[in-house]
N, C-alpha and C positions, 0 to 999 in steps of 0.2 A: 147655343145655350140661351141666347137672348130670346129667340123665337119660341123655344120650348119652355121659357120661364124657369130655367134650371140654373141660371147664372148665380154663383155664390155671392151673397152680399158681404162686403168687407166688414170686419168687426172693428170699426172705428168708434171713437166717442161720439162723433156727430150722429152716426147711424144708430148707435145703441140708444141714445137719448131721444131720438126722433120717433121711435116705434112705440112710445107710451109706457115703457116699463118703469118700475119703481126707480126714481132717480137716485135715491140714496144707495140702494143696492147696486145699481149700475155703476155709479162712480166708484164704490168700494171694490167691485169686481175688476174694473179697469185698472185701478191702482194696484191691486193684488197681483194681477196678471201682467203688470208692467207694460200696459198698452197706451200709456199717456206719455208723450214726449215732454221735455222740459217746458217748452213754450205753452203747450196746451194746459199743463199743470198750473203754471203761473197765471194764465188768463182766466182760469175757471175756479180760482180759490173762493171767490165770493159765492158762486153758485153752489159749490160744495158745502160751504158753511150754512147756506140758507136751507139746505135739505137735511142738515144734521150729520154729515159724514164725520166719522170719528177723527178728532184732531190729531191723535197720536199716529193714526194711519197716514194722514196728510203730511205730518212732520217727517215721518220715515221716508215717504216718497220724495219730499224735497231734499232730504239729506242724501238720497241715493241717485238723484237725477243727474244726467249728463248735461250740464248747462254751459259747456264750453263755447257754443256759438250764440248764446243768449246775450243781448246787449244790456248793459247795466241799468238803463232806464226802465227795463221791464221789472226789475226787482223793486224799484221805487214805486212804480204803479201798483204792483201786486201788494206791497206793504200798505198802501192807502186803503185797500179794501180788506186787508187781513192783518190788522195791527198786532193781533195776538201772536202772529207767526213771524214778527220782525226778527227775533234772534236767529232763527234758522234761515230766513231769507238773507240776512246779512252774511251769515257764514257762506252761503252759496255765492253771494256777490263777491266776496273776497277770493273764493276759489277761481272765479272767472278772471280776476285780475292778476293772479299769480303768473309770473313768467313773462309779463308784458315788458317790452323794451322800455328802459328808463330814459327819460329826457335828462341829460346830465346838467349839472350846475343849478343855478337858481332860476326858477320859473315863477313869475308873478301872474296870477290869475285874477282878473277883475270881472266880477259877475254883476250884471245889471239886475237890480231887484226892484225896478220901477213898476208902477201899477199895470202898465201894458204887458209886462212879462207874466203877470199873474192872471190878468183878466182875459187874455186871448188864448184860445186853443190853437194847436198847430194846423188843424183843418176842421171842416164842418163835420167830419166823421170821427173825430178824435176828441177825447176829454183830457188829453195830455196837453199841459200848458207849456209855454215857452220857458217858464221858470223850472218846470220838471226837467226839461232837457238841460238847462243850464246847471241845475243841481247834479244831475247824473254825470255831466262832464267834469264838474268840480270833484265829485267822488272819485272818478276815474283818474283825474289829474293827481289827486293826493297819492294814489298808488303808483302812478307811472313816473312821477317826477322825483328826481334826487333830492331837491330842496324846494318844496312848494311853499309859496306864500300867497294866501287868498284874501282878497278884499271884496266887499260888497259895496255897491254904489247906487245912489238914487239922488234925491234932492227936493228942492222946493220950486215948483213950477211958477208960483206967484212971484217970488223974489229972484228966481233964476239963479239959484245958488246950489251947488252940489252938496251932498253929504255922503261921506265915505268912511267905512270902518273896517278894521282888520277882523277877519273871521277867525275864531279860535281854532287851534290846530287839532281838529277832530278827524275821525274817519267814518266812512260808511254812513249809516242813517243819522248818526249824531252830527255829521258835517252837513247833511241835507237839512236837518232841523236848524242848525246854526245859520245857514244861508237864508232859509225861509224867514227866520225870526227877525231879520234885519229890515224887512220891507217897511213896516210901519215906523220903526224908530228913525229910519233914514228918510222918511217923508213920502216915499212912493212916487215921486216925480220922475221925469224922464232922465236919461243919461246926459251928463255934461262932460263930454269927452276931454276937452282941453283942461278943464278944471280938475278932473279926477287924475289925469296923467301928471299934472303939475304937483298935485297933493302927494301922489304915490312916489314921484321922483324925490320929493323932499324927504320922505320917510325912508326910502330904500336905497337911493343913490345909484345903484347898478343892478343889472339883471342880465342873465344870458338870453332870456326871452320874456316877452310880455304877451299874454293871451287875453283878449277882451271878449266876453260872451254877452251879446246884446241883441235887441231887436232894432237897434239903430234909430230910436226915436230921440234924437238929440234936441234938447229944449233950451239950449243956450242962445239967446238972441244977440249977444255981444261977441262972444268968442266962437268963431266958426270952427266946426270940427276939424277942418283941414289945417288949422293952426296948432293942433295938438302935436307935441313933439315927443314921441315915444323914445325911451332911452335904452331899450333892450338891444342886445346884439342882433336879435331877430324879433320881429313884432307882428302879431297876428290879430285880426279882428274877425270873429266868427259871427255871422248873422243867422240867428235862429228863427227869423221871420221870413216872410215871402216878399218883403219890400224890394222893389227893383232899384231904387236909387239909394245907395248906402252912404255911410259917412267915413268908412275906413279905407281910404285909398292913399296914394302917394307913398308915405313912409311905412304903410301897413301892407302886409300880405293879406288880402281880403278873401275870405272863404264864405261863399254864399251857401245857404242851406246848412244842414248839420248831419253829422254822423259821428258816432263815438269812435269810428276809425280815424277821425281827424287827428287825434294825438299821435297815432302811429304814422299817419301821413307826414306830420310835422317832423317826427323823428327820422323818417326816411329822407325827407328833403334836406334836413340839416346834415344828415350822415353823408349824403351824396355831395353836398357843398364842401364838407370837411375833407372828403376823399379827393375831390377835385383840387382843393387847395394844397393838400399834401403832395399830389402828383406834380403840381406846378412847381412846388419848392424843390422836389427831387430833380425836376428837369433843369432847374437853375444850377 
């Protein structure tokens, strides 16, 4: 078939758009024939809007897509380029999080909102920032945790003093906006790990787990990050940058890199630890 030039060309969106046909008509046909997967649909919202694809048709496609395997940060990225579609994108986001295992008890999530979180992309090929990732994890944590408490932290690099604030108890894109909004008010400086942990301990007293999401740019010249004393039963520090030498070891379970599966990983690890403890008690 290849030699005879009779091999059938697959009808994918990439092929259809590359042959020079009318892009608006091509997108609308692909949507109507349900030939766009959820990820392709989300990634191409801006392109569809630029050529004038009917918004009602796009909304209908978003409402009907199977987004079960789509990571939450994809919705945050899509909403950046298609703000008019935020309501339907948020509905799809909540569908993805339905049925996820709950982390029991009280979870304190501390999100680094320093300038390096906003100013650096994850890679040279991505326009996704570290802050986008942190916000998507915060949105997911709000849905997965039984009792979530979320703080944003940054500070003043000149005076070397942290600034930390409780984030309003919102969900979805409203929570993303609430976290983003804290960058300038909190100073935009780096994280001050010991200071923020002391501050949050004074406010919260106890926690079943503490999760810090940061790029690990600790700017405290007096208090070394190793002197931070996390007070959760379990304590995690998630590095969303590519730095090799981190700040969250010792008392922390340090997780390099990021994935929104990390919260399910935490649930699994704690579940195994709890089961092991129960088995030990039964043996006694």
